[in-house]
VMD Tcl script that draws the C-alpha trace (Angstrom):
set ca {
  {0.10 -0.05 -0.04}
  {1.29 3.39 -0.59}
  {1.15 6.71 1.06}
  {-0.74 9.80 -0.19}
  {2.42 11.67 -1.38}
  {0.52 14.64 -2.10}
  {-3.10 16.37 -1.52}
  {-3.75 16.48 -4.94}
  {-3.35 12.89 -5.06}
  {-6.44 10.19 -5.21}
  {-7.21 7.93 -1.80}
  {-4.52 4.69 -2.24}
  {-6.51 2.08 0.02}
  {-10.16 1.58 0.84}
  {-11.13 -0.81 3.81}
  {-14.25 -2.33 4.45}
  {-16.03 -3.33 7.38}
  {-19.93 -4.58 7.77}
  {-21.70 -5.46 10.72}
  {-26.00 -5.50 11.24}
  {-28.22 -6.68 14.11}
  {-31.66 -7.63 12.77}
  {-34.41 -6.86 14.80}
  {-38.48 -6.68 14.58}
  {-41.25 -9.04 14.20}
  {-43.11 -10.04 11.25}
  {-46.84 -8.11 10.86}
  {-49.51 -10.44 10.12}
  {-51.54 -10.48 7.48}
  {-53.69 -12.55 5.02}
  {-53.67 -12.55 1.37}
  {-56.08 -10.93 -1.30}
  {-59.18 -13.10 -2.16}
  {-62.76 -13.27 -3.08}
  {-65.67 -14.43 -0.65}
  {-68.89 -15.16 -1.56}
  {-72.00 -15.50 0.70}
  {-75.42 -16.95 -0.21}
  {-78.78 -17.67 1.07}
  {-81.17 -20.47 1.31}
  {-84.92 -20.93 1.34}
  {-87.51 -18.13 1.09}
  {-84.49 -15.65 1.87}
  {-81.94 -12.73 0.32}
  {-79.22 -10.79 0.77}
  {-80.31 -7.76 2.69}
  {-81.12 -9.42 5.95}
  {-78.38 -10.68 7.36}
  {-75.59 -11.16 4.18}
  {-74.87 -8.04 3.90}
  {-74.51 -7.28 7.54}
  {-71.80 -10.27 7.37}
  {-69.83 -9.44 4.61}
  {-69.86 -5.26 5.60}
  {-68.66 -6.83 9.58}
  {-65.62 -9.15 7.83}
  {-64.01 -5.84 6.80}
  {-64.03 -4.89 10.37}
  {-62.75 -8.10 11.70}
  {-59.71 -7.44 13.84}
  {-56.37 -7.58 11.58}
  {-58.35 -7.23 8.52}
  {-55.51 -6.47 5.99}
  {-55.93 -3.27 4.71}
  {-58.16 0.09 4.80}
  {-60.74 -0.68 1.98}
  {-62.19 -3.51 -0.07}
  {-64.74 -3.87 -2.64}
  {-68.22 -5.47 -2.36}
  {-70.84 -6.42 -5.10}
  {-73.94 -8.39 -5.61}
  {-74.60 -10.64 -7.90}
  {-78.28 -11.56 -8.72}
  {-79.09 -14.64 -10.84}
  {-82.96 -14.50 -11.95}
  {-85.11 -15.99 -14.66}
  {-86.19 -14.59 -17.70}
  {-89.56 -15.01 -19.21}
  {-88.12 -17.76 -21.76}
  {-86.87 -19.58 -18.91}
  {-83.36 -18.45 -19.09}
  {-80.73 -17.50 -16.42}
  {-79.90 -13.91 -16.03}
  {-77.10 -12.58 -13.93}
  {-76.80 -8.83 -13.46}
  {-74.19 -7.59 -11.16}
  {-74.24 -4.21 -8.86}
  {-71.42 -2.54 -7.05}
  {-72.67 -2.04 -3.54}
  {-69.74 -0.43 -1.65}
  {-66.16 -0.25 -1.10}
  {-63.58 0.96 -4.06}
  {-62.42 -0.23 -7.30}
  {-60.92 -3.96 -7.16}
  {-57.85 -2.53 -8.96}
  {-57.18 -0.08 -6.55}
  {-58.29 -1.72 -3.13}
  {-55.16 -2.18 -0.59}
  {-56.47 -5.25 0.65}
  {-57.55 -6.69 -2.49}
  {-60.54 -8.33 -0.79}
  {-63.79 -8.79 -3.36}
  {-67.26 -9.41 -1.40}
  {-69.71 -11.21 -3.90}
  {-73.43 -11.07 -1.98}
  {-75.27 -14.03 -4.00}
  {-78.82 -13.40 -4.30}
  {-81.14 -15.73 -5.73}
  {-83.98 -15.05 -4.03}
  {-86.40 -14.97 -6.76}
  {-86.08 -18.48 -7.29}
  {-85.55 -19.93 -3.73}
  {-88.42 -19.99 -2.39}
  {-90.05 -21.98 -5.66}
  {-88.93 -25.78 -6.33}
  {-85.97 -24.43 -8.68}
  {-82.90 -26.93 -8.06}
  {-79.51 -25.25 -6.73}
  {-78.17 -26.90 -9.73}
  {-79.01 -23.73 -12.15}
  {-78.13 -21.35 -9.51}
  {-74.64 -23.11 -8.79}
  {-74.17 -23.26 -12.77}
  {-74.93 -19.62 -13.18}
  {-72.67 -18.57 -9.84}
  {-69.65 -20.57 -11.36}
  {-69.93 -18.96 -14.61}
  {-70.23 -15.56 -12.99}
  {-66.40 -16.48 -11.00}
  {-65.06 -17.60 -14.34}
  {-66.36 -14.51 -16.44}
  {-63.65 -11.60 -17.56}
  {-66.41 -8.88 -18.36}
  {-69.28 -9.67 -16.04}
  {-67.37 -6.88 -13.77}
  {-66.22 -3.80 -15.80}
  {-64.03 -2.97 -13.00}
  {-61.80 -6.08 -12.75}
  {-60.71 -5.03 -16.25}
  {-60.73 -8.23 -17.68}
  {-59.67 -10.27 -14.66}
  {-61.74 -12.92 -13.86}
  {-62.72 -13.40 -9.65}
  {-61.62 -17.06 -10.25}
  {-58.26 -15.90 -10.34}
  {-58.13 -15.46 -6.79}
  {-58.33 -17.53 -3.93}
  {-62.10 -18.33 -2.95}
  {-63.96 -18.61 0.03}
  {-67.61 -19.90 -0.64}
  {-69.91 -19.68 2.22}
  {-73.60 -20.55 2.16}
  {-76.51 -21.54 4.49}
  {-79.00 -23.72 4.34}
  {-79.95 -24.31 0.88}
  {-77.09 -21.89 0.22}
  {-74.90 -25.02 1.21}
  {-75.68 -27.03 -1.69}
  {-74.93 -23.90 -3.79}
  {-71.72 -23.62 -2.70}
  {-70.45 -27.43 -2.55}
  {-71.89 -27.85 -6.17}
  {-70.07 -24.69 -7.65}
  {-66.75 -26.43 -6.19}
  {-68.02 -29.27 -8.45}
  {-68.45 -27.11 -11.31}
  {-65.38 -25.14 -11.17}
  {-63.11 -28.35 -10.31}
  {-64.24 -29.25 -14.06}
  {-62.33 -26.55 -15.36}
  {-59.28 -27.20 -12.67}
  {-59.81 -24.91 -10.79}
  {-59.27 -25.19 -6.75}
  {-61.29 -23.55 -4.31}
  {-59.52 -22.57 -1.23}
  {-61.96 -22.51 1.34}
  {-66.23 -23.70 1.80}
  {-67.99 -22.49 4.54}
  {-71.63 -24.73 5.10}
  {-73.67 -23.05 7.90}
  {-76.67 -25.96 8.32}
  {-76.74 -27.55 5.25}
  {-80.03 -28.97 3.86}
  {-80.34 -29.52 0.64}
  {-84.15 -30.49 -0.77}
  {-84.24 -33.29 -2.44}
  {-87.43 -32.78 -3.92}
  {-85.86 -29.70 -5.32}
  {-83.42 -31.58 -7.49}
  {-80.75 -30.01 -5.05}
  {-77.53 -32.02 -5.30}
  {-76.56 -33.45 -2.18}
  {-73.52 -32.23 0.05}
  {-70.29 -33.50 -1.08}
  {-67.01 -32.07 -0.17}
  {-64.81 -32.43 -3.84}
  {-61.16 -33.44 -4.23}
  {-60.42 -29.66 -5.09}
  {-61.30 -27.73 -1.45}
  {-58.20 -27.30 0.20}
  {-60.42 -26.54 3.69}
  {-63.93 -27.01 4.45}
  {-65.88 -26.38 7.75}
  {-69.37 -27.23 8.85}
  {-71.67 -25.83 11.38}
  {-74.76 -27.07 12.03}
  {-77.42 -28.15 14.61}
  {-80.45 -30.61 15.02}
  {-82.83 -28.54 17.09}
  {-84.92 -27.71 14.90}
  {-88.82 -29.97 14.14}
  {-87.65 -30.68 10.74}
  {-90.42 -29.32 8.96}
  {-91.00 -25.85 10.32}
  {-87.36 -25.39 11.33}
  {-85.24 -27.12 9.32}
  {-82.09 -29.43 10.30}
  {-78.52 -29.48 9.03}
  {-76.43 -32.11 8.77}
  {-72.81 -33.32 9.25}
  {-70.48 -33.55 5.89}
  {-68.14 -36.35 5.49}
  {-64.41 -34.11 4.84}
  {-65.62 -31.06 6.70}
  {-64.46 -29.80 10.24}
  {-68.30 -30.52 11.66}
  {-69.14 -28.13 14.30}
  {-72.32 -29.36 15.88}
  {-74.29 -26.86 17.71}
  {-76.21 -28.10 20.75}
  {-77.20 -24.79 22.30}
  {-78.44 -21.84 20.33}
  {-81.42 -20.53 22.93}
  {-81.84 -17.10 21.97}
  {-81.17 -15.58 18.80}
  {-83.45 -15.89 16.50}
  {-86.78 -18.10 16.98}
  {-85.57 -20.54 15.13}
  {-82.29 -22.62 15.33}
  {-82.00 -23.36 11.85}
  {-81.64 -19.00 11.55}
  {-79.17 -19.19 14.88}
  {-76.68 -20.79 12.80}
  {-75.80 -17.94 10.71}
  {-75.83 -15.51 13.47}
  {-73.28 -18.13 15.36}
  {-70.96 -17.45 12.28}
  {-71.67 -13.69 12.24}
  {-70.80 -13.41 16.34}
  {-67.15 -15.18 15.17}
  {-66.58 -12.27 13.03}
  {-68.16 -9.07 14.92}
  {-67.50 -9.43 18.61}
  {-69.47 -6.73 19.65}
  {-71.77 -7.23 22.58}
  {-74.93 -7.21 22.50}
  {-74.92 -7.73 18.87}
  {-78.13 -7.74 16.88}
  {-78.75 -8.65 13.02}
  {-81.49 -8.55 11.68}
  {-83.68 -8.34 14.75}
  {-81.46 -10.71 16.50}
  {-79.38 -10.14 19.20}
  {-76.04 -12.08 20.95}
  {-76.16 -10.75 23.98}
  {-73.81 -11.72 27.37}
  {-75.77 -14.84 27.60}
  {-75.54 -16.04 24.17}
  {-71.44 -15.49 24.28}
  {-71.52 -17.69 27.27}
  {-73.51 -20.62 26.01}
  {-73.21 -20.76 22.11}
  {-69.69 -21.21 22.27}
  {-67.37 -23.60 24.03}
  {-64.32 -21.94 26.67}
  {-61.72 -23.26 24.06}
  {-63.71 -20.72 21.25}
  {-63.49 -17.78 23.47}
  {-66.87 -16.45 23.25}
  {-66.61 -16.32 19.53}
  {-62.85 -15.20 19.18}
  {-61.39 -18.13 18.50}
  {-63.58 -20.33 15.86}
  {-65.72 -20.19 12.72}
  {-64.21 -17.07 10.80}
  {-60.89 -17.46 12.45}
  {-60.16 -20.42 9.95}
  {-60.03 -18.10 6.76}
  {-57.51 -16.57 4.96}
  {-58.74 -13.23 6.51}
  {-59.11 -15.06 10.38}
  {-55.26 -16.63 9.78}
  {-55.80 -19.45 11.91}
  {-54.93 -22.85 12.01}
  {-56.52 -24.98 9.95}
  {-53.96 -27.68 10.41}
  {-54.72 -27.84 14.48}
  {-55.93 -31.24 16.07}
  {-57.79 -29.04 18.77}
  {-61.36 -30.23 18.97}
  {-62.81 -27.07 20.04}
  {-66.60 -28.27 20.17}
  {-65.22 -31.28 22.92}
  {-63.19 -34.21 23.06}
  {-64.18 -36.86 20.47}
  {-66.34 -34.13 18.64}
  {-64.50 -33.20 15.47}
  {-60.88 -31.76 15.00}
  {-59.97 -28.77 13.08}
  {-57.79 -30.72 10.86}
  {-60.50 -33.16 9.40}
  {-61.54 -30.23 7.06}
  {-58.07 -30.00 5.47}
  {-57.10 -32.18 2.35}
  {-54.09 -33.81 2.82}
  {-52.25 -32.68 -0.58}
  {-49.75 -35.72 -0.43}
  {-52.42 -38.07 -2.23}
  {-54.75 -37.56 -5.97}
  {-57.98 -38.10 -3.53}
  {-57.87 -38.23 -0.02}
  {-60.23 -40.34 2.55}
  {-61.95 -37.08 3.16}
  {-62.38 -35.74 -0.11}
  {-64.35 -37.37 -3.59}
  {-63.02 -37.56 -6.63}
  {-64.01 -34.72 -9.23}
  {-66.09 -36.50 -11.92}
  {-64.28 -34.70 -14.55}
  {-61.82 -31.92 -14.70}
  {-60.03 -31.05 -17.71}
  {-57.58 -29.13 -16.06}
  {-58.05 -25.67 -18.18}
  {-56.31 -23.68 -14.96}
  {-52.79 -23.41 -12.78}
  {-53.16 -23.54 -9.56}
  {-51.32 -22.08 -6.79}
  {-52.16 -24.13 -3.74}
  {-50.54 -23.24 -0.69}
  {-47.50 -21.07 -0.11}
  {-45.25 -20.65 2.65}
  {-42.00 -18.69 3.41}
  {-39.14 -19.78 5.16}
  {-38.09 -16.32 6.67}
  {-39.78 -13.56 7.90}
  {-37.35 -10.64 8.76}
  {-34.08 -10.70 6.33}
  {-31.65 -8.23 5.00}
  {-32.31 -7.42 1.60}
  {-29.92 -9.81 -0.99}
  {-30.25 -12.56 1.49}
  {-31.65 -15.74 0.11}
  {-35.84 -16.43 0.81}
  {-36.53 -19.70 0.98}
  {-40.01 -20.97 -0.30}
  {-42.18 -23.65 -0.60}
  {-45.19 -23.66 -3.16}
  {-47.63 -26.61 -3.52}
  {-49.09 -25.96 -6.95}
  {-51.52 -28.13 -9.42}
  {-51.32 -27.61 -13.68}
  {-51.93 -28.81 -16.96}
  {-54.02 -32.67 -17.85}
  {-50.22 -34.12 -17.86}
  {-46.12 -32.95 -17.44}
  {-45.76 -32.07 -20.69}
  {-46.56 -28.67 -20.65}
  {-44.89 -26.21 -18.45}
  {-46.49 -23.10 -16.50}
  {-44.65 -19.71 -15.40}
  {-44.51 -18.91 -11.77}
  {-43.37 -15.69 -10.51}
  {-42.98 -14.37 -7.01}
  {-43.64 -10.87 -6.36}
  {-42.93 -8.23 -3.06}
  {-45.98 -6.21 -2.57}
  {-46.67 -3.32 -0.22}
  {-50.24 -4.38 -0.12}
  {-52.29 -7.07 -1.00}
  {-53.73 -6.04 -4.55}
  {-51.89 -8.05 -7.18}
  {-53.44 -5.76 -9.78}
  {-52.36 -2.55 -8.53}
  {-49.28 -2.31 -10.11}
  {-47.03 -1.76 -7.35}
  {-44.98 -5.30 -7.14}
  {-41.48 -5.77 -7.61}
  {-40.79 -9.49 -9.44}
  {-38.06 -11.50 -7.24}
  {-38.24 -14.33 -9.49}
  {-39.40 -16.25 -12.47}
  {-38.88 -19.86 -13.79}
  {-41.09 -22.85 -15.17}
  {-42.80 -25.56 -13.75}
  {-43.62 -28.63 -14.93}
  {-47.25 -29.45 -15.22}
  {-48.42 -32.15 -12.54}
  {-51.50 -33.40 -14.46}
  {-54.86 -33.70 -12.58}
  {-54.28 -36.25 -9.92}
  {-50.94 -34.99 -8.80}
  {-49.97 -32.13 -6.20}
  {-46.17 -30.90 -6.62}
  {-44.77 -29.38 -4.20}
  {-41.64 -27.20 -5.57}
  {-38.88 -25.43 -3.04}
  {-36.61 -22.67 -3.76}
  {-35.71 -19.69 -2.62}
  {-35.45 -15.86 -4.07}
  {-32.98 -12.87 -3.55}
  {-34.78 -9.19 -3.48}
  {-32.07 -6.96 -5.08}
  {-31.40 -4.45 -2.72}
  {-30.71 -2.08 -4.92}
  {-33.88 -2.11 -6.15}
  {-35.71 -3.34 -3.12}
  {-35.64 -0.53 0.00}
  {-35.82 -2.21 3.60}
  {-39.63 -2.31 4.90}
  {-42.70 -4.72 5.17}
  {-43.25 -6.80 2.04}
  {-46.28 -9.07 1.59}
  {-45.14 -12.29 -1.05}
  {-47.26 -13.62 -3.81}
  {-47.13 -16.31 -6.21}
  {-48.59 -15.80 -9.71}
  {-49.36 -19.30 -11.79}
  {-49.97 -18.74 -15.43}
  {-50.34 -21.05 -18.75}
  {-50.73 -18.23 -20.80}
  {-53.87 -17.88 -21.28}
  {-54.70 -18.37 -17.49}
  {-53.48 -16.68 -14.25}
  {-54.23 -17.50 -10.08}
  {-52.63 -15.32 -7.85}
  {-51.85 -16.63 -3.97}
  {-50.47 -14.83 -1.32}
  {-48.44 -16.08 1.38}
  {-49.28 -15.76 5.01}
  {-47.86 -13.37 7.08}
  {-45.49 -10.98 5.90}
  {-41.62 -10.32 4.92}
  {-39.85 -7.73 6.52}
  {-36.64 -6.76 4.67}
  {-34.31 -4.96 6.95}
  {-30.93 -3.09 5.50}
  {-28.73 -5.00 3.21}
  {-25.62 -6.37 4.94}
  {-23.62 -6.54 1.49}
  {-20.43 -3.96 2.20}
  {-20.72 -0.23 0.96}
  {-17.97 0.71 -1.43}
  {-15.71 3.75 -1.68}
  {-14.60 5.59 -4.72}
  {-12.05 8.76 -4.33}
  {-13.27 11.83 -5.85}
  {-10.26 13.77 -5.20}
  {-9.25 17.40 -3.11}
  {-11.72 20.47 -3.01}
  {-10.85 23.30 -0.57}
  {-8.54 21.55 1.50}
  {-11.38 18.59 1.99}
  {-10.85 15.14 0.35}
  {-14.05 13.70 -0.87}
  {-14.98 10.49 -1.25}
  {-18.45 8.86 -2.41}
  {-19.65 5.87 -0.32}
  {-21.49 3.82 -2.52}
  {-24.29 1.44 -0.68}
  {-28.01 0.27 -0.19}
  {-30.50 2.29 0.87}
  {-31.50 1.83 4.80}
  {-27.54 1.22 5.17}
  {-26.05 3.07 8.38}
  {-22.77 3.41 7.27}
  {-20.19 4.82 9.85}
  {-17.14 6.79 7.86}
  {-13.88 6.11 9.90}
  {-9.90 7.61 8.67}
  {-6.76 6.44 10.17}
  {-3.24 7.08 9.80}
  {-1.84 3.91 10.92}
  {-4.68 1.35 9.65}
  {-4.89 0.78 13.76}
  {-6.24 3.54 15.18}
  {-10.01 4.80 13.76}
  {-11.35 7.60 14.07}
  {-15.20 8.11 13.02}
  {-15.47 11.46 10.70}
  {-19.28 11.02 9.83}
  {-22.71 8.22 10.15}
  {-25.29 8.46 7.48}
  {-28.14 6.56 6.78}
  {-28.25 6.23 3.31}
  {-31.73 7.11 1.63}
  {-30.43 6.63 -1.98}
  {-27.79 4.15 -3.81}
  {-24.59 6.62 -2.86}
  {-23.42 9.39 -0.81}
  {-20.88 12.08 -0.72}
  {-18.61 12.56 2.58}
  {-15.74 15.01 2.48}
  {-12.97 15.01 5.63}
  {-10.55 18.03 6.24}
  {-7.34 17.01 5.33}
  {-4.77 17.48 8.26}
  {-1.12 19.63 7.52}
  {1.76 17.48 8.11}
  {-0.21 14.17 7.19}
  {1.42 11.96 4.29}
  {-1.06 9.13 4.30}
  {-4.68 9.13 5.52}
  {-6.82 5.96 5.36}
  {-10.68 5.34 5.00}
  {-13.47 2.99 5.59}
  {-17.15 2.65 5.75}
  {-18.11 0.30 8.64}
  {-22.23 -1.34 8.81}
  {-23.92 0.11 12.11}
  {-27.54 -1.41 13.23}
}
mol new
graphics top color blue
foreach p $ca { graphics top sphere $p radius 0.5 }
foreach p [lrange $ca 0 end-1] q [lrange $ca 1 end] { graphics top cylinder $p $q radius 0.2 }
display resetview
């Protein structure tokens, strides 16, 4: 190493040192999705469905400040044809909301009190989710691109489970099906209750406290987490209706809570839910993507021997697990991101972040699909503020196999600033696309890659250097004349990728060394 011969010469040596302390905890969030709620016999969406969906946006920890709400109505025209229309009810554009959540109130009230089967209702509703032009505000996107939560009460339970079969015929997975006292009417031709192989999680809340005539009873469903409700005193005068009121009480914890003239008072909070369900706060809606509950839990909230939560979760290691029914047909037209998990939640930018993805696509393994991972500042994959961090091709799986892919990605600290991000997967075959956010958030701290120094020369008796680093890095510039004793010149946190630093030269010094040290 050479000494500095004169004040006009360039700096002969740069030493680098780096250290960083990680801190902070991940923020718990869930990803964007579509929640569809529908009613049963002789009912509508205004009495309890609209209040229930509104309550979901106020759920503790709801991931965002706004969402989108639509009503989809299915009616019959004079020629007997089923007609589907949509109405924007509340919220903001689905392309700009920060939560990415879209709530659908499915209304078939003009047909629900007659003898029309739930099958054509399910056909029309599934077609609405697949349509790219039913909701113009989606800009050509189909609702089915996002994870689906389908919830139905009474005959509506038959509607949503039959929707899963119809969607499954197109190769679409449904993240979650919730049935509330399901009661298909065989005399009307309603399809029976079934949990098909394309359902990731199913939960069913039911009672048999009614008389079976004026007050219908529900039923357990094979393959669901079944929670029988044995005490529904109070509320409505009908235990059949009390089931959807019970579920509403797992979304809105207000006490007393009045919905459609029925009230959950402190008495209902005490008696309707078990100790494990914590007065409704630890059950029901808790197992949705918004709620973020543990669907793989072996807990039995209703009591020992009365059903485990994990009973409703589909085993992804086999083509048709024992708690699912094989789809009659599946053309595998849609690729599916089924479950995405991150192997790190708090890490420096530039570090490798492991991930695992369960996915299914294609009728065979010859075709590939495009997988891209993105960092997102919010939970809306459509609002163009995401940053791509990975692109790779995945081989098709065929209709009878779910594949698990493990990999990693490295956010470029020159592109990605420190902060809290959500991570989502986009899986596309070139024609159809589906999205899925990983649960939880990813906190990126400042990069631990060492800074670089560039000498700029001397002006006005000051030696000037350019410090090259990454946004968020806290760099202490130090100087020395002997490489043993170092003195701090300045401390700066980079807001851009570089910063100029100046040091007043000292008369009589023949050499001076500089280094940049990362500090937490």
